[in-house]
NUZASE-377684 format. One line per field, with one value per residue (C-alpha): y negated, x, z. Coordinates in steps of 0.2 Angstrom, whole numbers. Each point is the difference from the previous one (the first is absolute). Layout:
<rs>
y <- [Y:...];
x <- [X:...];
z <- [Z:...];
</rs>
This chain:
<rs>
y <- [-447:-3:19:-2:-15:10:15:-11:-9:16:8:-16:0:18:-2:-15:4:17:-7:-5:-18:-8:-18:-3:-11:-11:-13:3:16:16:18:13:19:13:19:2:-10:-10:-4:-18:-12:-18:-13:-18:-3:-16:-9:12:8:19:14:19:10:17:6:-11:-10:-7:-17:-5:-19:-2:9:-1:15:-2:16:-1:10:-1:-9:-15:-13:-9:-18:-6:-19:-2:11:13:13:16:19:10:18:9:11:10:6:17:6:3:-17:-11:-17:-13:-19:-17:-17:-17:-14:-15:-16:-16:-10:12:-1:-19:-1:11:-11:-15:7:6:-19:4:-15:1:-11:13:14:6:-4:13:16:16:18:3:18:6:15:-2:10:3:-6:3:-19:2:18:-5:-13:11:15:-11:-7:17:5:-13:12:11:-15:-10:-10:-8:-4:-18:-5:8:2:-18:0:17:-6:-16:10:11:-15:-8:15:1:-18:3:15:2:-4:-16:-11:8:-1:-19:-3:8:-12:-16:-13:-6:15:7:17:-9:-9:17:8:-12:5:19:-1:-8:13:14:-7:-5:14:5:-18:-7:-14:-13:1:-19:-1:14:-8:-16:10:3:-18:5:-2:15:4:-2:10:15:0:0:12:13:-3:4:14:7:-2:-15:-7:9:17:-3:-3:16:11:-6:3:18:5:-5:8:16:-1:-2:15:11:-3:7:-13:-8:5:-7:-14:-6:0:-10:-12:-2:-5:-13:10:-5:13:19:4:-13:6:18:-5:-10:14:13:-10:-2:17:11:7:-7:-6:14:14:-9:-1:18:6:-10:6:18:-2:-8:15:12:-9:1:18:4:-9:9:17:-5:-5];
x <- [643:-7:-5:-11:-9:-2:-7:-13:-5:-2:-11:-11:-2:-4:-14:-7:2:-8:-4:11:-2:-8:-5:3:-9:16:-2:12:6:-2:6:4:2:3:3:9:10:-10:0:5:-14:-1:-6:4:9:-5:11:3:12:1:8:1:0:1:4:6:-6:6:-6:4:-1:5:17:4:-3:-2:2:-4:-4:-1:17:-6:-14:-7:-6:-10:-2:-11:-13:10:-6:10:0:2:0:3:15:1:-16:-7:-14:13:8:-12:5:-5:2:-7:-2:-4:-6:11:-9:8:-8:6:18:-1:-5:15:11:-5:4:17:2:5:-4:-5:15:13:-8:4:-14:7:-9:8:-5:-17:1:14:4:11:6:-13:7:-6:-4:-13:-6:-4:-14:-6:-2:-9:-12:-5:-1:-14:-12:0:-4:-14:-4:18:-1:-7:13:16:-2:5:15:7:-2:9:14:1:0:14:10:-3:4:17:4:7:-17:-3:3:-14:-12:4:-4:-17:-5:10:-11:10:10:1:-7:-16:-2:2:-13:-13:5:1:-18:-6:8:-8:-17:2:11:-12:1:13:9:13:15:1:-17:4:17:-10:-9:17:5:15:6:-3:19:1:-16:7:16:-7:-14:13:11:-15:-9:14:-11:-6:-17:-6:8:-10:-16:3:3:-16:-10:7:-2:-18:-3:8:-12:-15:6:2:-18:-6:-12:8:11:17:-6:-13:13:12:-13:-6:17:4:7:-8:11:-2:17:9:-10:5:18:2:-9:12:15:-5:-8:9:-15:-15:-15:-12:13:7:-17:-4:16:-3:-18:6:13:-13:-12:14:4:-19:-1:16:-7:-16:9:10:-15];
z <- [590:-17:-2:16:-8:-16:9:9:-16:-9:13:0:-19:0:13:-9:-18:-6:-17:-14:5:16:3:18:13:-1:-14:-14:7:-12:4:-13:-1:-13:3:-17:-12:-12:-19:-5:2:-7:12:6:16:9:12:14:12:-1:10:-3:16:-8:-18:-14:-15:-16:-7:-18:-5:-19:-1:18:12:19:10:19:15:19:0:-10:-1:-15:-2:-16:-1:-15:-10:-10:-12:5:-3:16:6:16:-2:17:9:6:11:14:-2:-9:-7:12:-2:4:-9:8:-11:1:5:-6:14:13:-7:0:18:5:-11:9:17:-7:-4:-18:-10:-19:-5:5:-10:-17:-12:-13:-3:5:-4:8:3:11:11:16:14:14:17:18:1:-14:4:18:-3:-14:12:13:-14:-5:18:2:-10:16:11:-10:15:-1:-18:1:13:-6:-19:-5:12:-6:-19:4:8:-16:-11:10:-2:-18:-2:9:-11:-18:-8:10:-15:-10:15:2:-18:2:13:-5:-9:-15:-3:-17:6:7:-17:-9:11:-7:-18:4:8:-16:-11:10:-2:-18:-7:-13:-8:-12:9:-4:11:2:7:13:4:4:14:7:-2:-11:-17:-11:0:19:2:-10:9:17:-4:-7:16:11:-9:-11:-16:-11:2:-16:6:17:-9:-11:15:8:-17:-2:18:-1:-17:7:15:-12:-10:15:5:-16:-4:-15:-15:-4:-12:13:14:-10:-5:18:6:-14:-15:-17:-9:5:-8:11:15:-4:-3:16:10:-6:3:18:4:-12:-9:-11:11:-3:2:16:8:-5:9:16:1:-2:13:12:-3:4:16:5:-4:10:15:-1:-1:15:10];
</rs>
């Protein structure tokens, strides 16, 4: 039964993840734990497969909200700036989850064995963050993969075969089309990934859409259309979110003021920075950072009192 697999997976993650996040000995596999709900956090999701084993989480991408728990799994196919927070967790029933990095080379190898040629696959971009029902066919290899942490001597021999089985199941499932595009040379998504990687590196710079479109081997209009289909935002909106997320991180660290943070991420106008920051986060930069630092201080104090 699926419940038996979830119980085994939950027990394994509890044993091997005692911190908020744990990089395991299995390449690309991360484990997560939280004993209480969290405040919204801004981060960039890279291409990966994620399963919640206990608790629940909400992820916001632009104006889209994704809620998922132990009945669902999530696949992200490109780098996406999101806001997420854990919505259900407690000391007795902590939030427990795992993420596996999606490797285009591994996916391509599985596709070759499945005898799927590139010619039969759609090259059009589809939405690159999707939540689907978690089935036993997917949960079974996930449970065996995490179980290898209890048998480190078996990792070198069994890890690749289990990951291949998992990728096969994902390719056979409702998100198979997105995974195919990750690994298919010549797909619009593979071209978009080059442009997205460039924007992530150069987000603080002004850039011409036509030049970035050339990185994706597209015309500006085609690039804009495919970019929005994949990320649910325009290229400039994507850059703005990266800028504001980084500015917020710098403000929370307390080392810079609002004007310095805005300038560091590419804003020449403090008023434009403040206006766009408030539109995204609901408060002016300095006030927002002060509020978050105060909330974090309360959390640390409450944890110390509990200990």
